[in-house]
C-alpha positions, 0 to 999 in steps of 0.5 A: 500500499502507498499509505505510510502506517503513520498516516493511517495511525493519525487518521484513526486518531483524528477520527476518534478525537472528532467523535469524542469532541462532537459527542461531548459537545452534543451531550454536555455543551460547552460545559464539557470543555475541560475534557474536550481540551484534553481530547484535543491535546492528545497526540497519541492513541495511548493518550486518548485511550486514557480519556475514554473512561472519563468520556464514558462517565461524562456521556453517561451522566447526560445521555445514560449508560446505554448511549455511553456504552455504544459510543465508548464501544465505537471508540475502543474499536477505533483506538485498537 
């Protein structure tokens, strides 16, 4: 393949970051900005993975456990 592994890696990371940011803002509004900023500041999948638990809790508080489970499951697949 013509794609360098790093390109695919960063594309996956950006997709996961975008998902987290959009869903956090949708669920919490700008009040979730602390977590959103931490997501934006992450530059590796490992860093982003460390935020998944906080993310799950934040979404769960607003949208309920089912929504949080679904989104977090999707995220974990993206971060594999």
